[in-house]
C-alpha positions, 0 to 999 in steps of 0.5 A: 275444855275450850281454847281461848281466842286471840284478842282480835278474833275474840272481839269478832267472836263476841260481836258475832255472839252478841249479834246472834243473841240480839237477833234471836231475842236472847235476853236476860231472864228475870228469874231462874223459874222463868226459864223453860225448856224447848220441846226438843230438850223435854223429849231428849231428857226423857231418853235418860240414857245413851251411849257414845262409841269410840272406834277408829285407828286408835283401836288398832294401835292401842292408843287413846289419843291419835296423832293424825299420822296413822296409816289408814291401812291399819283400819280393817275390822274383820267382823264388823257388825253394827247389829251386834253393837245395838243388841248389847246397847238395847239390852242395857236400856239405852235409848240413843247412840252417838258415834264418834265419826271423827276423833282428834286424829282426823280419821273419818268413818264415812267416805267424806269428799273433803279428805282421803284420810277416811275409810275410803282409803282403808282396806275395810270393804276395799274402801267402799264402806261407810261405817256411819251409815251402817251404825245409823241404820242399825240404831234406827232398826233397833228403835234407838235414836242416832247422833254424831261427834265430829271433833273440832280438833284435827291432828291430821288435816294440814288446813288446821293451821289456818283457821279460816280454811279449816273452818270451811273444811270442818263445816263441809264435813258437818254438812255431809253428816247433817244431810246424809244420815237422817235426823240427829238426836245429838251433836257433840262439840267436845273442845278437847285439845285444840292447840290454841286454835280458834273456832268459828262456833257460830258458823258451825252451829248455824250450818248444823241448824240449817239441816238439823234444826231439832238436833241438840248440841252438847258442849261445855258451858263455855259455848253457852249461847249455842249449846243445848246440853251442858257437860257435868264437869267430870268423866266419873259418871257423877253429878256432884252438886245440886242439879238445877236445869237452868244455869247463869253465865254472864248474867244470862239464864238458859235451860241447859240440862246435864249430860254425864259422860263416863266410859264402861272401862275405867279411864278408857274410851277406846279398846285396848288389848289385855285390859279386862280388869278395867271393865266396871263392875255391876255395882259401879254401874248401878251407882253411876246410874243413880248418881246421874239419871237419879240426880236429874241428869242424862247418862252417856256411857262410853263403849269401845268395839275391839279390832274385830269390829265387835263389842267384846263379849264381856262388855255385852254381858255387863251391859245386859246385866246392867239393864236387867239390874236397873229393871229389877231395882225399879220395875216394881213400884209399890205405889201401884198398890195405893188406894185410888182417890179418883182425883187429880193427885192420882195422875202422879201415882199412875205410872204414866209419864204422860200424866202429872199432878198440879198443885193449886195454881200460884201455890208455893207449898203443897202436899201429895199423899199416898195411902196403902190398904196395908203397911208397905216397906220401902227404902228408895223414892223416885220423884219426877217433875213435869218440866215443860213449864220449868223446874219449880220445886226448891225444897221437899221431904218424903215423910211417913206417918207413924200413927202419931206424927209425920217422920222425915225419910228423906229431905232434898232441894232440886228434883228436876227430871228425875230424882232417886233417893235411898234411905233406911227402910221404913214401913208405913201405910201413909206416905207423903211428898211434902213440897215445902217450897216451890217457885210456882205451883209444883207439877209432879209426873211421878212419885214412886217407892221401891224396896231395893234392900240388899239387891246390889245396893251400890250406895 
């Protein structure tokens, strides 16, 4: 994903990174369990589901990859309505929106002072429009957080051939976005393409932090020192590995939660005509949710408005179906029926994400048991760790009492922010979360059980 620097520039970049690491107190941690998230990362992980919107000259030219030569006159949505976008997004259950403010073709969706290759030289609103502003305002009106993607790769800007000159151009565009559109929940740094260009990433992030100190930076693990969120490694909507929030790079440990990006339409980030067959089915989207959010990650679903400037009606309908289906599957927590013990353990069974149960201090094995007044049947379990103090659980089982012994319904390793497991339906009046190994005392926010049955089961 990231281009390799030249030897000379690479040495300078390494020196800059080393200096920044030293000056910020950045040092190797002794153990994965010692690493904790920032308050901003904790808050971001609770959002769980966001969307990224691709809308530019590519939309009008039936392209995925622009070459930077498109005439700004092609950009002219006749019915643009950011409110319509947000209504569909909100219905899906998403909590934040990232707008691609500039894609690789270099066309800017705000009236930047750095180039004329933007909406200000398009016929849309007679050159007086600001799409970033309208989308930002609509998102916040609907209770959604807002972020931006500013592509480092720029296939239009002549200054791109000169790294120093282009870095100045890029950071000045970044300044405009960082200063004029309110708090940004996320800043995307996708390094696709780049044609051998070497970027001054330390300068970019330093500039961003000046005006947006709480913004989380999404990046490939290659930008380890400055990214706050890491790419999952694919665009399939799946976390294919045991998901631990802490990763190791060159002997340094950092808290880097996973974001899983995938488009609503198969292999298409931008809208294309006569393309209805690419729309993902509802079972596919449910599977995506359970293999991303349900594996402790963050789902970033790609949306593509059409040439009218609207999300296609079929896409909006699918988003609404998706939101309704997830609510139906996970809206009836059977643990709500448990017999209260009036103890600290109830804090993991109360459906309140602001409370959690702590195992005995210093323990490495613990048990959380749930008892029901009568047997319940379930086939899904959802477990959440309280992560403020780090990710502790390393091995667990969900077990049911069958009158004579405890039987294993599901067994796993990492839990993290949220874990959803499905299994053959079981019926029991006693169920327990048996934490077989934890680096320190386990902190459990929620232990929930569900009976999903054949309801759009996408596993």
